[in-house]
C-alpha positions, -999 to +999 in steps of 0.1 A: +059-109-134+034-082-143+019-078-109-016-084-122-036-113-109-043-140-135-076-136-152-102-164-150-123-167-181-147-192-193-136-220-217-120-207-249-135-172-248-101-157-242-085-176-270-114-167-294-110-130-284-073-131-291-079-148-324-105-122-334-081-094-324-053-110-344-076-114-374-086-077-372-050-067-370-041-088-401-070-073-420-058-038-412-023-047-423-035-062-455-056-032-463-025-010-460-006-034-483-033-034-509-036+004-507+001+009-511+004-015-540-027+001-557-011+036-555+023+027-569+033+041-603+033+015-630+071+015-634+079+009-597+095-023-586+080-045-559+100-070-538+087-098-516+106-110-486+112-147-483+096-161-451+120-164-422+148-147-442+163-114-450+162-122-488+139-102-511+129-112-546+115-090-574+079-098-581+052-087-605+033-057-591-001-066-606+002-103-597+012-094-561-017-069-558-041-096-570-027-120-544-029-094-516-066-086-525-074-123-524-057-126-490-077-096-478-110-112-490-101-145-472-094-126-440-126-107-442-145-138-449-130-156-419-138-125-397-174-125-409-178-162-402-165-156-367-190-127-362-218-149-375-210-178-352-209-154-322-244-140-332-257-176-336-244-185-301-261-154-286-295-163-302-294-198-287 
């Protein structure tokens, strides 16, 4: 037990806030990955970890960079949509 009293929050506000924080964290992580891949020398090898495993496979650096940029764009888009929906709620 943490010793803190349970917080009472309205509806799904707490869940939305956690989701927004998680999205922000993922965006930061993805920015680091894109930056690291962008700054690698051309001859460096890149490996991708298999999900839920300790196995890594050699992957194409430029293809992986492209996929990571697309993922970053999708995360940013989702974050922006969330921001816009919050602004719309406030205006109503």
